[in-house]
PAFI-518758 format. One line per field, with one value per residue: residue number from 1; y negated, z, x of N, C-alpha, C in turn; residue in one letter; chain. Coordinates in steps of 0.05 Angstrom, whole numbers, plus 5000, padded with zeros to 4 digits. Example, Ala and Ser with C-alpha at 12.3 -4.5 7.8 and 13.67 -1.06 7.14 Angstrom:
nr: 1,2
n_y: 5114,5045
n_z: 5156,5142
n_x: 5264,5257
ca_y: 5090,5021
ca_z: 5156,5143
ca_x: 5246,5273
c_y: 5066,4999
c_z: 5156,5157
c_x: 5264,5258
rest: A,S
kette: A,A
This chain:
nr: 1,2,3,4,5,6,7,8,9,10,11,12,13,14,15,16,17,18,19,20,21,22,23,24,25,26,27,28,29,30,31,32,33,34,35,36,37,38,39,40,41,42,43,44,45,46,47,48,49,50,51,52,53,54,55,56,57,58,59,60,61,62,63,64,65,66,67,68,69,70,71,72,73,74,75,76,77,78,79,80,81,82,83,84,85,86,87,88,89,90,91,92,93,94,95,96,97,98,99,100,101,102,103,104,105,106,107,108,109,110,111,112,113,114,115,116,117,118,119,120,121,122,123,124,125,126,127,128,129,130,131,132,133,134,135,136,137,138,139,140,141,142,143,144,145,146,147,148,149,150,151,152,153,154,155,156,157,158,159,160,161,162,163,164,165,166,167,168,169,170,171,172,173,174,175,176,177,178,179,180,181,182,183,184,185,186,187,188,189,190,191,192,193,194,195,196,197,198,199,200,201,202,203,204,205,206,207,208,209,210,211,212,213,214,215,216,217,218,219,220,221,222,223,224,225,226,227,228,229,230,231,232,233,234,235,236,237,238,239,240,241,242,243,244,245,246,247,248,249,250,251,252,253,254,255,256,257,258,259,260,261,262,263,264,265,266,267,268,269,270,271,272,273,274,275,276,277,278,279,280,281,282,283,284,285,286,287,288,289,290,291,292,293,294,295,296,297,298,299,300,301,302,303,304,305,306,307,308,309,310,311,312,313,314,315,316,317,318,319,320,321,322,323,324,325,326,327,328,329,330,331,332,333,334,335,336
n_y: 8239,8273,8264,8229,8262,8301,8275,8259,8313,8320,8286,8303,8348,8330,8310,8270,8212,8222,8181,8144,8089,8033,8010,7951,7924,7880,7833,7800,7748,7743,7750,7706,7665,7673,7660,7607,7586,7585,7543,7546,7548,7593,7640,7678,7694,7702,7727,7764,7813,7882,7899,7943,7938,7886,7850,7888,7938,8004,8057,8117,8175,8235,8293,8348,8414,8468,8541,8542,8504,8456,8387,8357,8307,8247,8212,8144,8103,8049,7981,7952,7987,8027,8094,8102,8145,8173,8194,8221,8173,8118,8064,8068,8073,8031,8062,8112,8165,8180,8233,8244,8207,8219,8269,8254,8218,8251,8289,8256,8235,8278,8324,8364,8402,8388,8409,8382,8393,8370,8308,8277,8231,8161,8098,8027,7965,7915,7877,7889,7927,7996,8060,8127,8191,8251,8320,8387,8441,8465,8479,8488,8467,8438,8425,8359,8340,8307,8305,8298,8242,8184,8126,8132,8162,8184,8237,8293,8332,8386,8378,8385,8357,8292,8256,8262,8233,8169,8131,8097,8070,8075,8085,8131,8171,8183,8204,8251,8279,8285,8317,8362,8380,8392,8434,8471,8472,8504,8551,8567,8530,8482,8438,8389,8411,8425,8364,8324,8265,8241,8238,8184,8130,8059,7989,7954,7941,7981,8002,8057,8070,8126,8125,8152,8168,8191,8201,8190,8207,8257,8278,8285,8276,8214,8175,8116,8070,8031,7985,7947,7948,7998,8054,8073,8094,8050,8001,7962,7909,7904,7856,7817,7775,7787,7830,7900,7918,7872,7862,7907,7900,7851,7869,7909,7871,7841,7878,7897,7851,7799,7825,7880,7948,7992,8030,8081,8085,8143,8163,8185,8211,8218,8199,8160,8149,8126,8118,8108,8081,8046,7992,7980,8005,7997,7996,8023,8069,8089,8133,8125,8156,8139,8134,8122,8112,8096,8115,8118,8084,8044,8012,7959,7936,7897,7865,7900,7944,8012,8067,8138,8200,8260,8330,8383,8418,8386,8346,8374,8388,8339,8322,8357,8338,8297,8307,8301,8301,8323,8296,8257,8215,8143,8098,8032,7968,7972,7959,7931
n_z: 0724,0746,0789,0769,0730,0762,0793,0755,0739,0788,0785,0740,0760,0793,0842,0894,0880,0889,0910,0970,0973,0954,0893,0852,0789,0767,0796,0825,0836,0799,0750,0755,0746,0691,0672,0685,0654,0605,0606,0638,0693,0747,0774,0816,0882,0903,0949,0958,0990,0994,1022,1049,1031,1037,1006,0966,0932,0936,0904,0910,0875,0872,0834,0824,0803,0794,0789,0747,0715,0732,0754,0816,0845,0877,0911,0914,0975,0987,0989,0942,0902,0912,0907,0857,0819,0827,0824,0880,0917,0934,0979,0998,1065,1113,1134,1112,1069,0997,0989,1036,1036,0992,1008,1055,1031,0994,1035,1070,1032,1005,1038,1031,1036,1011,0976,0947,0881,0839,0810,0766,0733,0730,0745,0727,0741,0751,0772,0826,0835,0838,0817,0837,0809,0830,0823,0849,0895,0926,0995,1038,1082,1076,1030,1019,1036,1022,1078,1107,1095,1103,1116,1083,1036,1001,0984,0956,0895,0850,0783,0714,0665,0657,0636,0658,0699,0736,0729,0769,0745,0680,0674,0696,0659,0622,0662,0679,0629,0620,0663,0655,0612,0631,0664,0627,0607,0644,0630,0590,0553,0531,0582,0633,0690,0757,0796,0850,0889,0924,0989,1002,1031,1011,1009,0971,0909,0856,0793,0757,0704,0658,0604,0541,0483,0417,0396,0332,0309,0332,0347,0402,0466,0498,0559,0590,0631,0689,0704,0743,0799,0837,0792,0764,0749,0712,0749,0766,0794,0804,0781,0819,0799,0747,0694,0691,0642,0619,0654,0642,0590,0594,0622,0588,0550,0576,0580,0527,0492,0452,0408,0415,0399,0366,0416,0462,0519,0553,0599,0668,0710,0762,0830,0883,0951,1019,1072,1122,1174,1193,1151,1145,1105,1053,1000,0933,0886,0821,0766,0699,0635,0576,0506,0451,0380,0341,0327,0374,0355,0325,0365,0407,0469,0529,0567,0629,0625,0599,0558,0574,0554,0560,0585,0542,0555,0593,0562,0527,0560,0573,0520,0515,0548,0521,0484,0478,0539,0572,0612,0666,0651,0647,0652,0630,0652,0659,0666,0722
n_x: 6344,6310,6274,6235,6212,6194,6153,6117,6098,6073,6030,6003,5983,5945,5960,5987,6030,6097,6135,6148,6145,6105,6106,6103,6096,6075,6046,5986,6002,6043,6012,5980,6019,6032,5983,5978,6023,5997,5968,5922,5877,5886,5841,5843,5862,5933,5938,5899,5862,5838,5778,5733,5664,5663,5706,5714,5681,5662,5632,5597,5577,5539,5534,5498,5483,5435,5425,5390,5402,5384,5382,5400,5360,5341,5287,5279,5275,5282,5255,5261,5263,5228,5200,5222,5268,5336,5406,5434,5469,5513,5542,5609,5628,5666,5726,5719,5737,5737,5714,5687,5652,5617,5597,5568,5529,5500,5483,5448,5412,5386,5384,5416,5479,5542,5601,5650,5682,5706,5728,5686,5679,5703,5684,5685,5661,5682,5738,5737,5697,5681,5662,5654,5645,5627,5622,5603,5589,5531,5526,5497,5445,5377,5330,5304,5237,5172,5154,5196,5213,5254,5291,5332,5315,5255,5244,5275,5289,5298,5311,5295,5287,5300,5266,5218,5212,5206,5257,5304,5345,5375,5429,5447,5435,5477,5515,5488,5490,5543,5557,5526,5555,5603,5589,5579,5628,5658,5646,5683,5698,5746,5771,5792,5832,5800,5797,5810,5802,5864,5890,5921,5947,5935,5946,5933,5895,5913,5939,5972,6012,6022,6057,6062,6106,6125,6189,6214,6261,6274,6230,6214,6182,6176,6177,6151,6188,6194,6248,6251,6259,6278,6282,6220,6152,6111,6074,6013,5982,5913,5871,5828,5796,5782,5756,5772,5793,5811,5856,5889,5899,5929,5974,5997,6012,6050,6089,6102,6100,6064,6043,6022,6032,5985,5952,5925,5888,5874,5852,5840,5892,5902,5874,5889,5872,5857,5816,5828,5872,5809,5791,5848,5875,5847,5853,5868,5902,5904,5920,5936,5932,5967,5975,6018,6009,6044,6115,6170,6213,6190,6166,6174,6201,6198,6249,6272,6241,6241,6251,6247,6272,6238,6231,6224,6183,6152,6138,6104,6064,6043,6024,5983,5944,5920,5876,5804,5766,5807,5828,5805,5751,5754,5709,5699,5679,5624,5554,5522
ca_y: 8232,8294,8255,8218,8287,8315,8257,8259,8336,8320,8269,8325,8371,8316,8305,8241,8205,8230,8161,8132,8060,8024,7993,7936,7909,7858,7826,7779,7722,7741,7745,7678,7650,7676,7645,7575,7580,7580,7518,7555,7553,7619,7644,7699,7690,7719,7739,7781,7838,7896,7906,7958,7928,7858,7841,7910,7957,8030,8071,8146,8190,8263,8303,8379,8431,8495,8563,8538,8477,8431,8369,8346,8282,8236,8188,8117,8091,8019,7968,7941,8008,8052,8111,8112,8168,8167,8213,8215,8154,8097,8057,8079,8059,8030,8083,8138,8171,8184,8260,8241,8189,8232,8288,8239,8209,8276,8300,8236,8231,8301,8341,8388,8397,8388,8414,8371,8407,8353,8282,8278,8208,8138,8075,8002,7942,7888,7883,7898,7948,8021,8080,8153,8210,8276,8343,8407,8460,8462,8499,8488,8444,8442,8404,8343,8341,8282,8302,8288,8220,8165,8101,8137,8169,8195,8264,8303,8356,8395,8369,8396,8337,8265,8238,8268,8216,8142,8128,8069,8057,8093,8089,8160,8191,8192,8218,8276,8292,8295,8339,8387,8388,8402,8463,8486,8481,8524,8581,8574,8505,8465,8415,8387,8426,8408,8341,8309,8242,8250,8222,8170,8098,8034,7964,7936,7954,7983,8026,8063,8083,8140,8119,8172,8166,8208,8189,8198,8224,8285,8287,8290,8256,8193,8160,8087,8068,8005,7982,7923,7951,8025,8063,8087,8093,8025,7996,7937,7900,7897,7827,7817,7759,7797,7862,7916,7920,7849,7866,7926,7887,7832,7883,7918,7850,7834,7897,7899,7829,7793,7841,7907,7966,8011,8053,8091,8098,8169,8169,8187,8235,8222,8176,8158,8127,8136,8095,8108,8072,8031,7965,7972,8016,7997,7996,8047,8070,8110,8135,8126,8167,8124,8143,8105,8123,8093,8125,8099,8067,8021,7997,7944,7932,7871,7872,7910,7966,8025,8097,8166,8225,8281,8357,8390,8429,8367,8333,8387,8388,8313,8320,8376,8323,8276,8311,8295,8319,8340,8280,8246,8190,8118,8081,8004,7946,7981,7942,7941
ca_z: 0725,0754,0806,0752,0720,0787,0800,0730,0744,0811,0775,0721,0777,0807,0867,0901,0870,0907,0925,0995,0971,0935,0874,0836,0774,0758,0817,0820,0834,0769,0732,0758,0734,0664,0665,0685,0631,0582,0612,0650,0722,0756,0794,0834,0903,0905,0974,0959,1004,0992,1047,1042,1038,1040,0986,0949,0933,0923,0903,0906,0866,0873,0814,0829,0788,0807,0769,0725,0701,0740,0770,0840,0845,0900,0906,0930,0996,0990,0978,0918,0882,0925,0890,0833,0825,0820,0836,0906,0912,0954,0984,1019,1091,1123,1147,1095,1043,0973,0993,1058,1029,0973,1024,1072,1018,0987,1057,1076,1015,0994,1057,1025,1044,0985,0973,0919,0868,0822,0802,0740,0719,0746,0731,0737,0728,0753,0789,0853,0836,0826,0824,0834,0806,0837,0825,0868,0901,0951,1015,1060,1085,1070,1011,1034,1025,1033,1105,1118,1085,1120,1104,1061,1014,1007,0981,0936,0881,0827,0757,0688,0648,0671,0623,0675,0724,0736,0741,0781,0724,0658,0674,0701,0637,0615,0682,0678,0606,0623,0685,0642,0594,0651,0671,0602,0603,0664,0616,0572,0535,0540,0602,0650,0714,0776,0802,0870,0898,0940,1013,1003,1035,0996,1019,0946,0884,0840,0776,0750,0674,0645,0575,0527,0457,0406,0379,0306,0299,0343,0354,0430,0479,0517,0580,0596,0659,0698,0718,0758,0824,0831,0768,0769,0728,0714,0768,0761,0814,0793,0786,0829,0784,0721,0689,0689,0615,0616,0670,0630,0564,0602,0633,0564,0535,0591,0576,0499,0479,0446,0387,0428,0375,0375,0433,0472,0546,0551,0622,0692,0718,0793,0844,0911,0969,1045,1085,1149,1194,1181,1144,1142,1080,1035,0970,0917,0862,0801,0745,0673,0613,0550,0488,0427,0354,0325,0339,0390,0338,0320,0390,0420,0496,0539,0585,0653,0620,0584,0551,0582,0539,0581,0575,0522,0571,0605,0539,0514,0583,0570,0496,0519,0561,0503,0471,0492,0564,0583,0634,0678,0638,0660,0638,0637,0647,0659,0678,0751
ca_x: 6317,6294,6255,6214,6195,6177,6130,6096,6087,6055,6008,5989,5972,5924,5971,5997,6056,6121,6150,6135,6140,6086,6120,6087,6113,6058,6026,5970,6016,6055,5992,5974,6041,6029,5959,5985,6039,5981,5951,5894,5878,5881,5819,5848,5885,5951,5936,5877,5865,5814,5765,5707,5642,5670,5717,5717,5658,5669,5606,5600,5555,5544,5517,5498,5465,5430,5432,5370,5413,5366,5401,5391,5352,5325,5268,5288,5259,5287,5231,5269,5262,5214,5187,5236,5288,5362,5424,5446,5493,5513,5566,5628,5632,5690,5738,5712,5749,5717,5702,5669,5628,5597,5585,5548,5506,5481,5464,5429,5391,5375,5379,5434,5507,5556,5628,5662,5699,5721,5720,5675,5686,5707,5672,5695,5646,5698,5763,5731,5677,5689,5644,5668,5625,5637,5606,5608,5571,5515,5538,5478,5421,5350,5318,5285,5211,5160,5150,5222,5219,5265,5300,5351,5302,5230,5246,5294,5281,5315,5297,5306,5281,5297,5245,5194,5219,5210,5285,5313,5363,5381,5458,5455,5431,5505,5527,5479,5497,5570,5556,5520,5577,5625,5581,5585,5661,5665,5641,5703,5704,5768,5765,5813,5828,5791,5814,5797,5819,5881,5892,5949,5939,5945,5932,5926,5884,5937,5938,5997,6009,6039,6057,6080,6108,6142,6211,6212,6286,6276,6200,6214,6164,6188,6161,6158,6195,6201,6273,6247,6274,6284,6267,6194,6131,6101,6052,6003,5961,5887,5862,5801,5775,5781,5747,5795,5802,5829,5881,5905,5912,5947,5997,6009,6023,6071,6111,6105,6096,6035,6035,6024,6024,5962,5954,5901,5885,5859,5835,5853,5907,5898,5864,5897,5858,5849,5803,5838,5853,5788,5797,5875,5882,5823,5862,5874,5919,5895,5944,5923,5953,5966,5997,6022,6006,6071,6137,6185,6230,6171,6153,6193,6193,6210,6273,6263,6228,6257,6241,6258,6269,6234,6240,6204,6159,6137,6129,6081,6044,6028,6012,5961,5924,5909,5852,5781,5759,5830,5832,5778,5747,5752,5691,5707,5661,5595,5535,5516
c_y: 8252,8286,8245,8242,8300,8299,8259,8289,8338,8305,8289,8343,8356,8309,8277,8237,8210,8206,8147,8103,8056,8003,7976,7919,7883,7852,7805,7751,7720,7736,7717,7657,7650,7660,7615,7569,7574,7559,7519,7559,7578,7621,7666,7691,7708,7738,7755,7807,7853,7904,7920,7943,7899,7845,7863,7931,7984,8046,8100,8159,8222,8276,8335,8391,8458,8516,8558,8515,8455,8414,8360,8316,8275,8213,8166,8110,8060,8003,7957,7961,8032,8066,8118,8131,8162,8190,8201,8197,8130,8086,8069,8061,8055,8054,8113,8140,8178,8212,8258,8225,8202,8256,8275,8228,8230,8286,8281,8236,8255,8322,8367,8381,8403,8393,8404,8388,8391,8326,8283,8258,8185,8115,8047,7981,7914,7897,7889,7915,7974,8042,8108,8173,8236,8299,8366,8427,8456,8484,8501,8469,8452,8419,8386,8341,8315,8280,8292,8259,8199,8141,8105,8147,8182,8227,8272,8329,8361,8391,8378,8373,8308,8248,8242,8248,8186,8136,8098,8055,8081,8099,8118,8179,8200,8209,8249,8293,8303,8318,8366,8396,8401,8430,8479,8495,8501,8554,8583,8552,8490,8442,8413,8403,8409,8386,8326,8287,8255,8229,8208,8140,8078,8012,7944,7954,7957,8005,8033,8076,8100,8140,8139,8165,8183,8196,8205,8217,8252,8296,8294,8270,8239,8182,8131,8085,8039,8006,7958,7924,7978,8036,8080,8080,8065,8021,7969,7935,7895,7871,7827,7798,7766,7823,7875,7918,7895,7851,7885,7914,7867,7849,7896,7895,7842,7854,7898,7876,7824,7813,7870,7927,7981,8030,8059,8100,8116,8171,8172,8212,8240,8198,8179,8138,8144,8112,8093,8098,8050,8003,7957,7981,8017,7993,8023,8047,8093,8109,8139,8137,8153,8134,8124,8122,8121,8106,8103,8076,8041,8003,7982,7937,7907,7882,7885,7938,7984,8054,8117,8185,8246,8308,8364,8403,8410,8353,8345,8392,8360,8310,8335,8362,8302,8282,8302,8316,8331,8320,8268,8217,8166,8101,8051,7987,7953,7960,7950,7923
c_z: 0733,0773,0791,0739,0740,0794,0778,0734,0766,0801,0754,0738,0796,0835,0869,0890,0896,0922,0950,0995,0952,0919,0861,0817,0760,0775,0808,0818,0807,0748,0729,0742,0705,0655,0665,0662,0606,0585,0623,0681,0730,0775,0814,0857,0903,0928,0980,0973,1003,1018,1038,1050,1043,1014,0962,0950,0920,0928,0899,0892,0866,0854,0816,0811,0800,0782,0745,0712,0706,0758,0795,0840,0872,0895,0927,0952,1000,0976,0951,0896,0893,0906,0866,0839,0812,0831,0863,0902,0931,0958,1001,1042,1099,1139,1134,1074,1024,0980,1014,1052,1012,0990,1044,1054,1007,1008,1065,1058,1002,1015,1054,1031,1016,0992,0950,0907,0848,0815,0770,0721,0739,0730,0741,0723,0732,0765,0814,0859,0823,0836,0816,0830,0810,0832,0845,0873,0926,0970,1036,1060,1077,1050,1022,1019,1036,1063,1120,1109,1107,1106,1083,1036,1020,1004,0962,0922,0861,0801,0731,0668,0658,0659,0638,0695,0720,0747,0751,0760,0705,0658,0681,0680,0630,0632,0680,0654,0609,0645,0673,0623,0610,0658,0650,0599,0623,0650,0594,0556,0549,0558,0620,0674,0734,0792,0823,0881,0920,0962,1013,1009,1018,1007,0996,0926,0863,0818,0764,0721,0667,0617,0561,0497,0445,0395,0351,0299,0310,0353,0385,0443,0500,0535,0582,0627,0665,0712,0736,0785,0821,0810,0775,0749,0735,0732,0763,0784,0798,0803,0795,0811,0753,0716,0686,0660,0609,0630,0654,0605,0573,0609,0609,0548,0549,0586,0546,0482,0466,0424,0396,0403,0386,0395,0445,0501,0545,0575,0647,0701,0750,0803,0872,0927,0997,1059,1113,1153,1183,1173,1143,1114,1061,1009,0958,0897,0846,0776,0719,0653,0591,0530,0462,0402,0342,0343,0355,0376,0329,0340,0404,0450,0508,0561,0613,0651,0600,0576,0565,0566,0563,0570,0558,0534,0582,0584,0528,0534,0577,0544,0498,0533,0542,0489,0490,0518,0577,0605,0645,0664,0656,0644,0647,0633,0645,0669,0705,0758
c_x: 6298,6270,6231,6197,6181,6151,6111,6084,6063,6026,5989,5974,5949,5935,5978,6024,6075,6133,6134,6129,6122,6101,6098,6100,6100,6036,6005,5982,6031,6036,5983,5991,6035,6003,5965,6002,6023,5962,5923,5898,5871,5857,5821,5868,5901,5951,5914,5879,5839,5803,5738,5684,5643,5680,5720,5693,5665,5641,5611,5575,5562,5524,5519,5476,5458,5432,5411,5377,5395,5389,5389,5385,5340,5307,5271,5263,5263,5263,5238,5265,5248,5199,5202,5259,5317,5379,5428,5471,5490,5541,5586,5626,5660,5702,5734,5732,5731,5701,5683,5646,5607,5583,5563,5523,5487,5468,5442,5405,5374,5372,5404,5464,5524,5586,5640,5682,5718,5710,5712,5680,5688,5699,5682,5676,5660,5722,5760,5709,5682,5669,5658,5643,5640,5618,5618,5591,5555,5523,5518,5457,5396,5341,5299,5257,5195,5158,5174,5231,5235,5273,5320,5337,5274,5228,5269,5281,5298,5296,5310,5306,5281,5275,5220,5190,5216,5238,5290,5329,5370,5413,5464,5448,5458,5519,5518,5484,5526,5571,5546,5542,5598,5615,5584,5615,5671,5660,5662,5711,5730,5763,5790,5809,5813,5808,5797,5813,5838,5886,5922,5940,5952,5931,5929,5910,5905,5927,5965,5990,6031,6036,6073,6082,6128,6165,6213,6237,6287,6249,6196,6198,6180,6169,6171,6165,6202,6229,6275,6263,6285,6268,6243,6174,6120,6074,6042,5984,5935,5875,5834,5780,5773,5767,5775,5808,5818,5856,5898,5916,5933,5975,6011,6022,6050,6095,6118,6104,6068,6025,6036,6013,5999,5963,5926,5905,5866,5840,5853,5867,5903,5886,5877,5883,5857,5839,5810,5869,5835,5798,5827,5882,5860,5830,5860,5894,5910,5917,5926,5945,5946,5984,5996,6019,6033,6094,6152,6200,6216,6158,6172,6181,6209,6231,6256,6244,6246,6243,6259,6251,6263,6238,6218,6179,6143,6124,6104,6058,6027,6013,5984,5939,5912,5884,5825,5775,5783,5840,5806,5775,5745,5735,5691,5681,5631,5580,5523,5491
rest: M,D,K,I,E,E,N,V,R,R,L,L,D,G,L,A,H,G,D,S,E,D,F,C,D,F,T,I,E,E,Q,N,E,A,T,V,A,K,G,V,T,P,S,A,S,P,D,F,V,P,V,V,K,S,T,V,T,Y,I,V,V,G,I,L,F,N,E,A,D,E,V,L,M,M,Q,E,A,K,S,S,C,A,G,K,W,Y,L,P,A,G,R,M,E,P,G,E,D,I,E,E,A,V,R,R,E,V,L,E,E,T,G,L,E,M,E,P,T,T,L,L,M,M,E,C,A,S,G,T,W,F,R,F,V,L,T,G,N,V,T,G,G,T,L,K,T,P,K,D,A,D,S,E,S,L,Q,A,K,W,V,K,D,L,N,E,L,N,L,R,A,S,D,I,Q,G,I,V,E,R,G,R,S,Y,Q,A,A,L,R,G,E,P,W,H,A,P,L,L,P,V,L,R,P,H,N,K,L,L,F,R,I,V,V,C,I,R,K,K,S,N,N,R,V,H,L,L,L,S,E,K,T,E,V,H,L,P,V,C,E,I,N,P,A,R,N,F,H,S,T,L,K,K,Y,M,T,N,I,F,G,A,D,V,P,A,H,K,P,H,G,I,L,N,V,E,H,S,G,K,P,E,C,I,H,D,G,L,C,F,T,I,L,V,S,F,R,K,P,L,E,E,V,G,I,I,D,K,Y,T,W,L,E,I,S,K,E,L,G,D,D,L,L,S,R,L,P,K,N,M,V,V,P,L,H,L,D,I,R,I
kette: A,A,A,A,A,A,A,A,A,A,A,A,A,A,A,A,A,A,A,A,A,A,A,A,A,A,A,A,A,A,A,A,A,A,A,A,A,A,A,A,A,A,A,A,A,A,A,A,A,A,A,A,A,A,A,A,A,A,A,A,A,A,A,A,A,A,A,A,A,A,A,A,A,A,A,A,A,A,A,A,A,A,A,A,A,A,A,A,A,A,A,A,A,A,A,A,A,A,A,A,A,A,A,A,A,A,A,A,A,A,A,A,A,A,A,A,A,A,A,A,A,A,A,A,A,A,A,A,A,A,A,A,A,A,A,A,A,A,A,A,A,A,A,A,A,A,A,A,A,A,A,A,A,A,A,A,A,A,A,A,A,A,A,A,A,A,A,A,A,A,A,A,A,A,A,A,A,A,A,A,A,A,A,A,A,A,A,A,A,A,A,A,A,A,A,A,A,A,A,A,A,A,A,A,A,A,A,A,A,A,A,A,A,A,A,A,A,A,A,A,A,A,A,A,A,A,A,A,A,A,A,A,A,A,A,A,A,A,A,A,A,A,A,A,A,A,A,A,A,A,A,A,A,A,A,A,A,A,A,A,A,A,A,A,A,A,A,A,A,A,A,A,A,A,A,A,A,A,A,A,A,A,A,A,A,A,A,A,A,A,A,A,A,A,A,A,A,A,A,A,A,A,A,A,A,A,A,A,A,A,A,A,A,A,A,A,A,A,A,A,A,A,A,A,A,A,A,A,A,A,A,A,A,A,A,A
């Protein structure tokens, strides 16, 4: 199982999974079959294809701070919210990857050039709406002033206290707070290493789970594997008609049965996406770290899945990611 451990190490390093093939253990079609078995008519097409700005929405947000701990804000020009303030943000365009999109949005709305350094958080409001919040460094450009106003924004400025502004929406308060916490972490507090999305194409919306558990008899960490085809980490297709929390819960039930023992999704280890060629690979896959509180001996699994005992070194690395801030948070079912 050296290949499995190698792939897990790649994920812990924020790299793309090493398999060239996209496995999927719980497709929309299989989810629909499970729904029908309960006497409910499914609402998602098994032929769903993610297409940027059509069937799937990807939002990028750039959060930048200066040496005075002021955050970069922009004043909206759109008629629906003209004059209000927000972080530089917007929809990804067809053919873009995540980093390209956030660089473009920051430049268009603030006049400044940004070099992303890490994904700060990922948010999901539905099965087809995802927001990627990235921080980074200003590398050039000129701060937009009112005389530079255009259809993208009226102006931009560095702000210490958001309460001074008439905000477009209060959802960015938490983002700014986390950004400031991350800046403090750079001065020595425990935090995950810099993590940026990796360029790997997918034509479906997928999530991969790294599920770890301890075996009581020897205290060694074990990983959950799928044996449905070639042995691999479990992968599920995101249901476009459900919120993500519902899909994750349904998948865990598919693996562990109706009485899934207490477990915790800690956050994201990596995000894989590539927008090129345009409208061909508009899917994504992100990896979630999950842990069980109960020992392996007390957690039953359905056929086609199994546990793998991993090396002590890799097990310790996984356990080190379980505390707060050691993975990128995934905020589910936010309001949009």
